[in-house]
C-alpha positions as CSV (number, residue, x, y, z in Angstrom):
1,X,-11.5,1.9,35.2
2,X,-8.6,-0.3,36.1
3,X,-5.7,1.1,34.0
4,X,-3.2,-1.6,34.9
5,X,-2.4,-4.8,33.1
6,X,-3.8,-7.8,35.0
7,X,-4.3,-11.5,34.9
8,X,-7.8,-12.7,34.3
9,X,-10.1,-15.3,32.8
10,X,-8.9,-14.9,29.2
11,X,-10.2,-17.9,27.3
12,X,-8.9,-17.1,23.8
13,X,-5.8,-19.3,24.0
14,X,-5.7,-23.1,23.3
15,X,-4.0,-23.7,26.6
16,X,-7.3,-22.9,28.4
17,X,-8.8,-26.1,27.1
18,X,-6.1,-28.8,26.9
19,X,-8.7,-31.7,26.7
20,X,-10.1,-30.2,23.5
21,X,-6.8,-29.4,21.9
22,X,-6.3,-32.8,20.3
23,X,-9.9,-32.8,19.0
24,X,-9.4,-29.3,17.5
25,X,-6.2,-30.3,15.8
26,X,-7.8,-33.4,14.3
27,X,-10.8,-31.5,13.0
28,X,-8.5,-28.9,11.4
29,X,-6.6,-31.8,9.7
30,X,-9.7,-33.7,8.6
31,X,-12.0,-31.0,7.4
32,X,-10.8,-29.2,4.2
33,X,-11.4,-25.5,3.6
34,X,-14.7,-24.6,2.0
35,X,-12.7,-23.1,-0.9
36,X,-9.7,-24.9,-2.2
37,X,-6.4,-23.4,-3.2
38,X,-3.4,-21.9,-1.5
39,X,-1.7,-18.5,-1.0
40,X,-0.7,-18.4,-4.7
41,X,-4.4,-18.8,-5.8
42,X,-5.5,-16.1,-3.4
43,X,-2.7,-13.7,-4.7
44,X,-3.9,-14.3,-8.3
45,X,-7.5,-13.7,-7.3
46,X,-6.6,-10.4,-5.6
47,X,-4.4,-9.5,-8.5
48,X,-7.4,-9.7,-10.8
49,X,-9.3,-7.2,-8.7
50,X,-6.3,-4.9,-8.7
51,X,-6.0,-5.0,-12.5
52,X,-9.8,-4.3,-13.0
53,X,-10.2,-1.7,-10.3
54,X,-10.7,2.0,-11.0
55,X,-8.6,4.6,-9.1
56,X,-9.7,5.5,-5.6
57,X,-10.6,9.0,-6.8
58,X,-9.2,12.0,-8.5
59,X,-7.7,15.4,-7.7
60,X,-10.5,17.9,-8.5
61,X,-10.2,20.4,-11.2
62,X,-9.8,23.9,-9.6
63,X,-13.2,25.5,-9.1
64,X,-12.0,29.1,-9.7
65,X,-10.1,31.1,-12.3
66,X,-7.0,31.5,-10.1
67,X,-6.7,27.8,-9.7
68,X,-7.2,27.0,-13.4
69,X,-4.6,29.6,-14.5
70,X,-2.2,28.3,-11.9
71,X,-2.6,24.7,-13.0
72,X,-2.1,25.7,-16.6
73,X,1.1,27.5,-15.8
74,X,2.4,24.5,-13.8
75,X,1.7,22.2,-16.7
76,X,3.7,24.5,-19.0
77,X,6.7,24.2,-16.7
78,X,6.4,20.4,-16.7
79,X,5.2,20.1,-13.0
80,X,2.4,17.9,-12.0
81,X,0.9,20.2,-9.4
82,X,-2.0,17.7,-8.8
83,X,0.5,15.4,-7.0
84,X,1.3,18.2,-4.6
85,X,-2.4,19.0,-4.1
86,X,-3.1,15.3,-3.5
87,X,-0.4,15.1,-0.8
88,X,-1.6,18.4,0.7
89,X,-5.1,17.0,0.9
90,X,-3.6,14.0,2.7
91,X,-1.9,16.2,5.3
92,X,-5.0,18.2,5.7
93,X,-7.0,15.1,6.5
94,X,-4.4,13.7,8.8
95,X,-3.9,16.9,10.8
96,X,-7.7,17.0,11.2
97,X,-7.6,13.5,12.5
98,X,-4.6,14.4,14.7
99,X,-6.7,17.1,16.5
100,X,-9.4,14.5,17.1
101,X,-6.9,11.9,18.4
102,X,-5.6,14.4,21.0
103,X,-9.1,15.5,22.0
104,X,-10.1,11.8,22.5
105,X,-7.1,11.0,24.6
106,X,-7.6,14.2,26.6
107,X,-11.1,13.1,27.3
108,X,-9.8,9.8,28.5
109,X,-7.3,11.4,30.9
110,X,-10.1,13.5,32.4
111,X,-11.8,10.2,33.5
112,X,-8.7,8.6,35.0
113,X,-7.0,9.2,38.4
114,X,-3.4,9.8,39.1
115,X,-2.7,11.4,35.7
116,X,0.5,13.5,35.3
117,X,-0.4,17.2,34.9
118,X,2.7,17.7,32.6
119,X,1.3,14.9,30.4
120,X,-2.1,16.6,30.1
121,X,-0.5,20.0,29.4
122,X,1.7,18.5,26.7
123,X,-1.3,16.8,25.1
124,X,-3.3,20.0,25.0
125,X,-0.4,21.9,23.5
126,X,0.1,19.2,20.8
127,X,-3.6,19.3,20.1
128,X,-3.4,23.0,19.5
129,X,-0.3,22.6,17.2
130,X,-2.1,20.0,15.2
131,X,-4.9,22.5,14.6
132,X,-2.3,25.1,13.5
133,X,-0.8,22.6,11.1
134,X,-4.3,22.0,9.7
135,X,-4.8,25.7,9.1
136,X,-1.4,26.0,7.4
137,X,-2.2,23.2,4.9
138,X,-5.6,24.7,4.3
139,X,-4.0,28.1,3.6
140,X,-1.5,26.6,1.1
141,X,-4.3,24.8,-0.8
142,X,-6.2,28.1,-1.1
143,X,-3.1,29.8,-2.3
144,X,-2.8,27.2,-5.0
145,X,-6.5,27.8,-6.0
146,X,-7.4,24.3,-4.8
147,X,-10.5,23.4,-2.8
148,X,-9.5,22.3,0.8
149,X,-13.0,20.8,1.3
150,X,-12.4,18.2,-1.4
151,X,-11.2,14.7,-0.4
152,X,-8.3,13.8,-2.6
153,X,-7.3,10.1,-3.3
154,X,-4.4,10.2,-0.7
155,X,-6.7,11.9,1.8
156,X,-9.2,9.1,1.3
157,X,-6.5,6.4,1.9
158,X,-5.1,8.2,4.9
159,X,-8.5,8.5,6.4
160,X,-9.1,4.7,6.1
161,X,-5.6,4.0,7.5
162,X,-5.9,6.2,10.5
163,X,-9.5,5.1,11.4
164,X,-8.1,2.2,13.4
165,X,-5.9,4.5,15.5
166,X,-8.9,6.6,16.3
167,X,-11.0,3.5,17.2
168,X,-8.3,2.3,19.5
169,X,-8.1,5.6,21.4
170,X,-11.8,6.2,21.6
171,X,-12.5,2.7,22.9
172,X,-13.4,3.2,26.6
173,X,-11.7,-0.1,27.5
174,X,-8.2,0.8,26.3
175,X,-5.8,2.0,28.9
176,X,-3.9,5.2,28.8
177,X,-0.7,3.3,27.8
178,X,-2.6,1.6,25.0
179,X,-4.0,4.9,23.8
180,X,-0.6,6.6,23.9
181,X,0.8,3.6,21.9
182,X,-1.8,4.1,19.2
183,X,-1.0,7.9,19.2
184,X,2.6,7.0,18.8
185,X,1.8,5.2,15.5
186,X,0.0,8.3,14.3
187,X,2.9,10.6,15.1
188,X,5.3,8.3,13.2
189,X,3.1,8.6,10.1
190,X,2.7,12.3,10.6
191,X,6.5,12.9,10.8
192,X,7.1,10.9,7.6
193,X,4.3,12.8,5.8
194,X,5.7,16.2,6.6
195,X,9.2,15.1,5.5
196,X,7.8,13.9,2.1
197,X,5.8,17.1,1.7
198,X,8.9,19.2,2.2
199,X,10.7,17.2,-0.5
200,X,7.8,17.4,-2.9
201,X,7.4,21.2,-2.4
202,X,11.0,21.6,-3.4
203,X,10.7,19.2,-6.3
204,X,7.9,21.2,-7.9
205,X,9.6,24.6,-7.2
206,X,7.3,25.7,-4.5
207,X,10.0,26.5,-2.0
208,X,8.0,29.5,-0.5
209,X,6.3,27.1,1.9
210,X,9.2,25.0,2.9
211,X,10.2,27.0,6.0
212,X,6.7,26.8,7.4
213,X,6.6,23.1,6.6
214,X,9.9,22.6,8.4
215,X,8.6,24.3,11.5
216,X,5.6,22.0,11.5
217,X,7.9,19.0,11.1
218,X,10.0,20.3,14.0
219,X,6.9,20.4,16.2
220,X,5.8,17.0,15.0
221,X,9.2,15.6,15.9
222,X,8.8,17.0,19.4
223,X,5.3,15.4,19.6
224,X,6.8,12.1,18.5
225,X,9.7,12.1,21.1
226,X,7.4,13.2,23.9
227,X,4.6,10.7,23.2
228,X,7.3,7.9,22.9
229,X,8.6,8.9,26.3
230,X,5.2,8.9,27.9
231,X,4.4,5.5,26.4
232,X,7.6,4.1,28.0
233,X,6.7,5.8,31.3
234,X,3.2,4.4,31.4
235,X,4.4,0.9,30.6
236,X,7.1,1.0,33.2
237,X,4.7,2.4,35.8
238,X,2.3,-0.4,35.0
239,X,5.1,-2.9,35.5
240,X,6.0,-1.3,38.8
241,X,2.4,-1.5,40.0
242,X,2.4,-5.2,39.5
243,X,5.3,-5.9,41.9
């Protein structure tokens, strides 16, 4: 696999066929769309679907006595514990995906030549820390009496949002730099997610987990800074290879 950016026979741009450019523009001007309207019509059409749509899912009722009692007590204090459970479910799903992202990029590095050993060691360490974070969130959900195997609405949405990142990294054609760039997007989301979870835990008076959440955030911040550095290094190395 050639992991460097290179010139090639890319035919996707209009400049590759200047003789047909005028014809293409004329056809675009002469042939109307199959469906009339404009962006306002499209927005109104989408708005109708939004108004009629059911929620993406629900936070499940606790399946054990401990969870039912805990939820009842939270309601008495005016706290909507289901919001915390929903965001914990999201973090659980994202940390699970994080482990898979790092495993996928480690598999890619094993097939490439001239890979920095410190990079591989860092990726392995971060993969292990993502797994620790997953176990932490799972433990907190169990302490709340919630079911960590249930997919909450936010977990569902997070899974859909992160699926593109996983596809980019597992695509055998993407370079290491492109894969690290996709991983960087995931780490940005991950850091923001932990920051919000810390605030939410304090808001619903569950401060007993904040210290552990803050440690996870500190590790995620290190992941983010390190991945960003390696993205820059790979891009600059690619640029130097083209000289």
